[in-house]
C-alpha positions in Angstrom: -5.0 -51.6 -44.3 -4.9 -47.8 -44.7 -5.9 -45.4 -42.0 -9.5 -44.3 -42.9 -10.1 -40.6 -42.8 -7.2 -39.8 -40.5 -7.2 -36.8 -38.3 -4.2 -34.5 -39.1 -1.7 -35.1 -36.3 -0.8 -31.6 -35.3 1.4 -30.6 -32.4 -1.7 -29.3 -30.5 -3.5 -32.6 -31.1 -0.6 -34.8 -30.1 0.0 -32.7 -26.9 -3.6 -32.3 -25.7 -5.3 -35.4 -27.1 -2.6 -38.0 -27.2 -0.7 -36.7 -24.1 2.7 -36.7 -25.8 5.5 -34.4 -24.5 7.0 -31.8 -26.8 10.2 -33.9 -27.1 8.1 -36.9 -28.2 6.2 -34.7 -30.6 9.4 -33.4 -32.1 10.6 -37.0 -32.7 7.1 -38.0 -34.1 6.8 -35.0 -36.5 10.5 -34.6 -37.3 10.6 -31.1 -35.8 12.8 -29.2 -33.3 10.4 -27.1 -31.4 10.6 -28.4 -27.8 13.1 -25.7 -26.9 10.0 -23.3 -27.1 8.3 -25.3 -24.3 10.9 -25.2 -21.5 8.2 -24.8 -18.9 7.0 -28.3 -19.6 10.5 -29.7 -18.8 10.5 -27.8 -15.5 7.0 -29.3 -14.6 8.3 -32.8 -15.3 11.3 -32.2 -13.0 8.9 -31.2 -10.3 6.9 -34.4 -10.9 10.0 -36.5 -10.6 10.9 -34.8 -7.3 7.4 -35.6 -6.0 7.7 -39.2 -7.2 10.9 -39.7 -5.2 9.3 -38.1 -2.2 6.2 -40.3 -2.4 8.1 -43.5 -2.9 10.5 -42.7 -0.1 7.5 -42.3 2.2 6.2 -45.7 1.1 9.6 -47.3 1.6 9.9 -45.8 5.0 6.6 -47.4 5.9 7.9 -50.8 4.7 5.3 -51.0 2.0 6.4 -53.1 -1.0 5.3 -51.8 -4.4 6.0 -52.2 -8.1 6.2 -48.9 -10.0 4.2 -48.9 -13.2 4.9 -46.6 -16.2 5.6 -43.0 -15.1 9.1 -41.6 -14.6 10.8 -45.0 -14.3 9.4 -46.1 -17.7 10.6 -42.8 -19.2 14.0 -43.3 -17.6 14.2 -46.9 -18.8 13.3 -46.3 -22.4 14.9 -42.9 -23.0 17.4 -42.5 -20.1 15.4 -39.4 -19.3 12.7 -39.4 -16.6 11.1 -36.3 -18.1 10.9 -37.3 -21.7 7.5 -38.9 -21.8 4.2 -37.5 -20.3 2.5 -39.0 -17.3 -0.3 -37.3 -15.3 -0.5 -39.9 -12.5 1.8 -42.2 -10.7 0.8 -45.9 -10.7 1.8 -48.5 -8.1 0.9 -52.2 -7.9 0.2 -52.9 -4.2 -0.8 -56.1 -2.4 -4.3 -56.0 -0.9 -3.0 -56.4 2.7 -1.0 -53.2 2.3 -3.8 -51.1 0.8 -5.1 -49.5 4.0 -1.6 -48.6 5.2 -0.6 -47.2 1.8 -3.7 -45.0 1.7 -2.9 -43.7 5.2 0.6 -42.9 4.2 -0.5 -41.0 1.1 -3.1 -39.0 3.1 -0.4 -37.9 5.5 1.4 -36.6 2.4 -1.5 -34.5 1.2 -3.4 -37.0 -1.0 -7.2 -37.6 -0.8 -9.5 -40.0 -2.5 -11.7 -38.2 -5.0 -13.8 -40.7 -6.9 -14.7 -43.0 -4.0 -13.4 -43.6 -0.6 -11.7 -46.8 0.5 -14.5 -48.7 2.4 -14.2 -48.9 6.1 -15.9 -52.3 6.5 -14.4 -55.6 5.3 -17.6 -56.7 3.4 -17.5 -53.6 1.1 -13.8 -54.0 0.7 -14.2 -57.5 -0.6 -16.8 -56.4 -3.1 -14.5 -53.6 -4.2 -11.5 -55.9 -4.6 -13.5 -58.3 -6.6 -14.9 -55.8 -9.1 -12.3 -53.1 -9.4 -8.6 -53.0 -9.8 -7.5 -49.6 -8.4 -8.3 -46.6 -6.2 -7.4 -43.0 -7.2 -5.9 -40.4 -4.9 -5.1 -36.8 -5.7 -3.0 -34.0 -4.2 -4.5 -30.6 -5.1 -1.4 -28.7 -3.9 0.9 -30.6 -6.3 -1.7 -31.5 -9.0 -0.5 -35.1 -8.9 -2.7 -38.1 -8.9 -1.9 -41.7 -7.8 -3.5 -44.9 -8.9 -3.1 -47.7 -6.4 -3.6 -51.0 -8.2 -4.3 -54.3 -6.4 -5.0 -56.0 -9.7 -2.9 -55.2 -12.8 -5.7 -54.9 -15.3 -9.2 -53.5 -15.3 -12.2 -55.0 -17.0 -12.8 -58.7 -17.4 -10.6 -61.6 -16.1 -8.9 -62.9 -19.2 -6.6 -65.1 -17.1 -7.1 -66.7 -13.8 -5.7 -64.8 -10.8 -3.2 -67.6 -9.8 -1.6 -67.6 -13.3 -1.4 -63.8 -13.4 0.2 -63.6 -9.9 2.7 -66.2 -10.9 3.6 -64.2 -14.1 4.0 -61.1 -12.0 6.2 -62.8 -9.4 8.5 -64.4 -12.0 8.9 -61.3 -14.2 10.3 -58.6 -11.9 13.6 -56.9 -11.9 15.3 -54.1 -10.0 16.5 -50.9 -11.6 18.5 -48.0 -10.1 17.2 -44.5 -10.4 18.6 -41.4 -8.5 20.8 -43.7 -6.4 17.7 -45.7 -5.2 16.5 -49.1 -6.2 13.0 -49.7 -7.6 11.1 -52.9 -8.4 9.7 -53.0 -11.9 8.6 -55.6 -14.5 11.1 -57.5 -16.6 11.4 -55.8 -20.0 9.4 -58.6 -21.7 6.5 -58.3 -19.3 6.7 -54.5 -19.3 6.3 -54.7 -23.1 3.3 -57.0 -22.9 1.7 -55.0 -20.1 1.9 -51.8 -22.2 0.3 -53.7 -25.1 -2.6 -55.0 -23.0 -3.0 -51.6 -21.4 -3.1 -49.8 -24.7 -5.3 -52.5 -26.3 -7.9 -52.4 -23.5 -8.1 -48.6 -24.0 -8.5 -49.1 -27.8 -5.1 -47.4 -28.4 -6.8 -44.0 -28.1 -3.5 -42.3 -27.2 -0.6 -42.5 -29.6 1.9 -42.1 -26.7 1.3 -45.8 -25.8 2.1 -47.0 -29.3 5.2 -44.7 -29.3 6.4 -46.2 -26.1 6.2 -49.7 -27.6 7.9 -48.6 -30.8 10.8 -47.1 -28.8 11.2 -50.2 -26.6 11.4 -52.3 -29.8 14.1 -50.1 -31.3 16.2 -49.3 -28.3 16.0 -52.1 -25.7 17.0 -55.8 -26.0 14.4 -58.3 -25.0 14.0 -62.1 -25.2 11.5 -62.9 -28.0 10.9 -66.4 -26.7 10.1 -65.2 -23.2 7.8 -62.6 -24.6 5.9 -65.1 -26.8 5.6 -67.4 -23.7 4.0 -64.6 -21.8 1.7 -63.7 -24.6 0.5 -67.4 -24.6 0.0 -67.5 -20.9 -2.1 -64.3 -20.9 -4.0 -65.2 -24.1 -3.0 -61.8 -25.5 -2.4 -62.8 -29.2 -5.2 -60.6 -30.5 -3.9 -57.4 -28.9 -0.3 -58.1 -30.0 -1.5 -58.7 -33.6 -3.4 -55.4 -33.6 -0.5 -53.6 -32.1 1.7 -54.8 -35.0 -0.7 -53.4 -37.6 -0.8 -50.1 -35.9 3.0 -50.0 -35.8 3.0 -50.6 -39.5 0.6 -47.7 -40.1 2.1 -45.1 -37.8 5.8 -46.1 -37.8 6.4 -47.7 -41.2 9.6 -49.8 -41.3 9.9 -50.1 -37.5 10.7 -53.4 -35.8 7.6 -55.5 -35.1 6.6 -57.8 -32.3 7.0 -61.5 -32.7 3.5 -62.7 -33.6 2.1 -65.2 -36.1 -1.6 -64.4 -35.5 -3.6 -62.4 -38.0 -5.2 -59.2 -36.6 -8.9 -58.8 -36.0 -10.3 -56.4 -38.6 -12.9 -55.2 -36.1 -10.4 -54.6 -33.3 -8.1 -52.8 -35.7 -10.8 -50.6 -37.2 -12.0 -49.6 -33.8 -8.5 -48.8 -32.7 -8.1 -46.5 -35.7 -11.4 -44.9 -35.0 -10.4 -44.3 -31.3 -7.0 -42.8 -32.4 -8.7 -40.5 -34.8 -11.2 -39.1 -32.4 -10.4 -35.4 -32.0 -11.9 -35.1 -28.5 -11.2 -37.2 -25.5 -14.4 -36.9 -23.4 -14.4 -38.0 -19.8 -18.1 -38.8 -20.1 -19.0 -41.1 -23.0 -22.4 -41.2 -24.7 -24.2 -44.5 -24.3 -23.4 -45.3 -27.9 -19.6 -44.7 -27.4 -19.7 -46.7 -24.2 -21.3 -49.7 -25.9 -18.8 -49.5 -28.8 -15.9 -49.6 -26.3 -17.5 -52.4 -24.3 -18.0 -54.4 -27.5 -14.3 -53.8 -28.6 -13.0 -54.9 -25.2 -15.2 -58.0 -25.3 -13.3 -59.0 -28.5 -9.8 -58.5 -27.0 -9.5 -61.9 -25.4 -11.0 -65.3 -26.3 -13.5 -67.3 -24.2 -17.0 -66.8 -22.8 -15.6 -66.6 -19.2 -13.8 -63.4 -20.1 -16.9 -61.8 -21.6 -19.1 -62.7 -18.7 -16.5 -61.3 -16.3 -16.2 -58.1 -18.3 -20.0 -57.7 -18.3 -20.2 -58.3 -14.5 -17.6 -55.6 -14.1 -19.6 -53.2 -16.1 -22.6 -53.7 -13.8 -20.6 -52.2 -10.9 -20.4 -48.4 -10.4 -17.0 -47.6 -8.9 -18.2 -44.5 -7.0 -20.8 -46.6 -5.1 -18.1 -48.8 -3.6 -18.1 -47.2 -0.2 -21.7 -46.0 -0.1 -23.2 -47.0 3.3 -26.8 -46.3 2.2 -26.7 -49.5 0.1 -26.7 -52.7 2.1 -23.5 -54.7 1.6 -24.8 -57.1 -1.1 -23.2 -57.8 -4.4 -26.6 -58.5 -6.0 -27.9 -55.0 -4.9 -24.8 -53.4 -6.3 -25.4 -55.2 -9.6 -29.1 -54.1 -9.7 -28.6 -50.5 -8.8 -25.3 -49.7 -10.6 -26.7 -49.6 -14.2 -29.4 -47.1 -13.3 -26.8 -45.0 -11.4 -24.4 -45.1 -14.4 -27.2 -43.8 -16.7 -28.0 -41.0 -14.3 -24.4 -39.8 -13.8 -23.1 -40.7 -17.2 -20.8 -43.4 -18.5 -17.0 -43.3 -17.9 
């Protein structure tokens, strides 16, 4: 399938819209211009310093975490923690450690900005059930942190017990800056990136670039990868990822997959990639298109019902004390609130 009406992939578009570093853009376009953007490299070095500072604070507080993406992924793929772009740091944290983790981060200059972590247990349970992360931001360093208590947002495409088993059995330790960090095994890292990119309709080419570069530079066990794909019912997203690799990186190594890609999922991914703007607030039409695409990402009515329930929950109402602590009331009020403040 050819890319319909592709937007010209200029350096400006790849940098601002697809969040690729100038080193990545050079490799993508076959240019050698990154030397003209030395300030970007310095900014990334500052980010790595902050990452080490933050993770040291978490370790000192005896908080266990898995580092997602960010400088460790860049180091792992490119042997350079400043090669790929990352605006936020992502950590997978157990629910029992959330409150302590937030306290540690606040002591280090971070604040919640979208919604606060609820004080009472009732609202916390509703939040844990319907969301997967909380965002904190440090205005002095311009760094954000996403604390994940669930790995994926949106609908539940696999039961929680199975996902937790997969996570527990697919971890490894890597050394970075003379310190050890817990990350995913390369097979699960690869699948995590595919699912993450797929659930965001591949709107950033940097995600596809990461996958291409893992495939061409890192060894992984194809049988283990295929087993993980089967356990997480992710065949559709893997098949679409392969088609996008063929389009944007002709001749590159492909993922092991025997499933045919969904034409609808592929077309929407190409549409998302070709969007020139990356609006924070979507129109109702764009919101519904994205919701429909996500509903096709995994099989089964249970997933679709779970996805729909998640959409009926406004994240920034999570800690609102003026709403009685009732899941039903959150469901009833959230759609109206989303229409008023816009869809995200």
